[in-house]
N, C-alpha and C positions, 0 to 999 in steps of 0.2 A: 524611494526605493523602487527598483525595477521589478515588473511583474514577470514571473516565470511560469511556464505551463509544462505539464508532463501528461502525456496521453496514457490512459488506462484502458484495458480491454473490458468491454461491457460484459455484464453477467447475463448469459443467455437465458437463465431461468427466469429472469425478470424482464425479458424482452427490451434490452437496451435501456433500462431505467436505473440500473445500479450505479451508484456513484462511489468511487474509491478515491477519497480526497484526504488531504492532510492539512497542515497548518497554512493559514492564509495571512497575507500581509497587506494592509491598507484597504480603504473603502472600494477602490477599483476592483480588487480581487474579490471582495465580498459580493459586489454587484455582479461580477462575471459569474460567480458561483450561483447566485440566485437565478440569473438569466439561463444558465446551462441546465439547472435542475428544476425549473418551474414547469408544470404540466403544459403551459402554453409556450414554453421556451424552445430552445434548440433541441432537435431530436438527433443531432450528430454526436460525434464522440465526446465523452466527458473529459474534463480537464481538471488537473489539480494544480494548486499554486503553492509551491514550496518556497520557504525562505531560503536564501543562499546558505545560511547556517545549517538548516535541515538537510538540504541537498548534499552538503559536504559530509555531514554525519552519515547519511544513508549511503552515499557513494563510497565512503571509506570502509564502512562495514561490509558492503557488497564486494568491494575489491578484496578485502581480507577473506571473505567466504570463497570467492573465486579462486584465490590462491590455495585455500584449504582443499577445494575440490580437485585442483590440479595435483596437489600433493597426494590425495587419495588415489588418483589415477596412477601416479608413479608408484605408489605402494603396491598396487595390484600388478603392475608390470614387473615389479621386482619380487613378486611372490611373497610379500610380507604376510606374516601370520594373520589369519582371518580376524581374530579377536582385536588385534591392533587396528585393523582397517575399520572394523565395526565401531570401535571407540571413536575414531576420527569422523565417521559418518554421523554418529550421535552428536558430536561437537558441531558439525555443520548444520544439522537440523536445529539444534539449540540456537545457533547464531541466526539462522533464518527466522526462527520464531521471535527472536529479539527485534529484528527489523520489522516483522509484522506487528509486533506490539507497539512499536513507535508509530507506525503508520496508522494503526487502529486508534491510538490515543489522539493523534492529531485530527483524524477523521471525526471522532466523536466530539471533540472540543470545538470543531469548526463546522463542517458540513452538516452534521446531524443536528446540532443546535440551531444553525441558521435555517435549515429546512423546516424544523418543528416550529420555530418562531414565525416562519412564513406560512404556516398552516398546512404543511405537507406531512401528514402522519405516516404516509407510505414508507418514509425513510426508516421507520422502526423495523418493518418487515425486511427491508433490504439489509439493514444492519444485522438482524438475526441470521440471515442467510450467510452473510460474510463471516460472522463469528463462528457459525457451525463449520464453515470450511476451514477456518484457522484451527479449530479444535480437533480435526480429524487425526 
């Protein structure tokens, strides 16, 4: 299976130590994860290794959300009743939350577990910061 990488923006609060990761495939990806997240490892940008299936699911959802946002823009341009626009905004927010939940689940089942098993308990603090951001 081919290894895929997706760049994530580092969390400034944790001085480039936050890892936003998702599902991993194969020993090579797990090794790369450990190398990127180890205190002695790479201080460069963090990477995530999504399976092709997960990429397709996330991309499909994000494309749908993008279409919804364009629809909201059109509603505003057509002077659509505010309550109807607000309902669509709530739907977009809910859809984005769904994408976030998928990513968080994959992150917890892969990166977090791997880093804890590697003795890196700092990942718990990073996870708490991430969860707080998602709950805003």
